[in-house]
C-alpha positions as CSV (number, residue, x, y, z in Angstrom):
1,M,-187.8,-81.6,5.7
2,V,-190.8,-83.8,6.5
3,V,-192.3,-85.9,3.7
4,H,-195.9,-86.9,4.1
5,R,-197.6,-89.9,2.6
6,E,-200.7,-89.2,0.7
7,G,-203.6,-89.2,3.1
8,S,-201.4,-89.2,6.2
9,P,-202.1,-86.7,9.0
10,A,-199.9,-83.6,9.0
11,G,-196.7,-84.1,10.9
12,E,-196.8,-87.9,10.7
13,R,-193.5,-89.3,9.4
14,P,-193.8,-92.0,6.8
15,E,-192.6,-95.4,8.1
16,P,-189.5,-97.1,6.7
17,R,-190.0,-100.0,4.4
18,L,-188.4,-103.3,5.3
19,R,-187.6,-106.0,2.7
20,S,-186.4,-109.5,3.7
21,Y,-184.4,-111.9,1.6
22,R,-183.1,-115.4,2.3
23,L,-180.1,-116.6,0.2
24,E,-178.9,-120.2,0.1
25,D,-175.6,-121.3,-1.4
26,E,-172.8,-123.8,-0.7
27,N,-171.7,-121.8,2.3
28,G,-175.1,-122.0,4.0
29,V,-178.1,-119.6,4.5
30,S,-177.9,-115.9,4.8
31,R,-180.6,-113.5,5.7
32,I,-180.5,-110.0,4.3
33,H,-182.8,-107.1,5.2
34,L,-183.1,-103.8,3.4
35,R,-184.6,-101.0,5.4
36,E,-185.5,-98.1,3.2
37,E,-186.0,-94.7,4.9
38,P,-188.5,-92.2,3.5
39,D,-185.7,-90.1,2.0
40,G,-184.5,-93.1,0.0
41,S,-181.4,-93.9,2.1
42,G,-181.3,-96.9,4.3
43,L,-179.6,-99.9,5.8
44,L,-178.5,-103.2,4.4
45,I,-178.4,-105.8,7.2
46,L,-176.6,-109.1,6.7
47,N,-177.4,-111.9,9.2
48,A,-178.2,-109.4,11.9
49,S,-174.5,-108.9,12.4
50,V,-173.3,-106.6,9.6
51,I,-174.9,-103.3,9.0
52,V,-174.1,-101.1,6.0
53,H,-175.5,-97.5,5.8
54,A,-176.4,-96.8,2.2
55,N,-177.4,-93.7,0.3
56,A,-180.4,-93.8,-2.0
57,T,-178.4,-94.9,-5.1
58,A,-176.5,-97.7,-3.3
59,L,-179.8,-99.0,-1.8
60,E,-181.4,-99.0,-5.2
61,I,-178.6,-101.0,-6.7
62,A,-178.7,-103.5,-3.8
63,R,-182.5,-103.9,-4.2
64,A,-182.1,-104.5,-8.0
65,I,-179.5,-107.2,-7.4
66,L,-181.5,-108.9,-4.6
67,D,-184.7,-108.8,-6.6
68,G,-182.9,-110.5,-9.4
69,E,-183.4,-107.7,-11.9
70,D,-181.3,-108.1,-15.0
71,A,-178.3,-105.8,-15.3
72,K,-179.5,-104.1,-18.5
73,G,-182.9,-103.4,-17.2
74,A,-181.5,-102.0,-13.9
75,L,-179.1,-99.8,-15.8
76,R,-181.8,-98.5,-18.1
77,R,-184.0,-97.7,-15.2
78,M,-181.3,-95.9,-13.3
79,R,-180.2,-93.9,-16.3
80,R,-183.8,-92.6,-16.7
81,K,-184.0,-91.8,-13.0
82,Y,-180.5,-90.2,-12.6
83,R,-180.2,-88.0,-15.6
84,G,-176.6,-87.2,-16.6
85,V,-175.2,-90.7,-16.2
86,K,-173.3,-91.4,-19.4
87,K,-172.5,-94.7,-21.0
88,R,-168.7,-95.6,-20.8
89,S,-166.8,-96.2,-24.0
């Protein structure tokens, strides 16, 4: 399946999106990159030495955490997007 961006020539594959983050703590500086593929899956790259392949849901959770989104807001957004997710008792 090929997904086209609006206005892109037929057959052109949309490019992946790359987000970069710099985190500083008592242990030093870490650089994190999220590479999102057009299908929503992607890679989480830590300090260019650890690479994690992530499905769309995992990538969305990582992005919410790194963007500093509050937990309640992220949970609400994901419940709307992924129907069928139930609240635990």
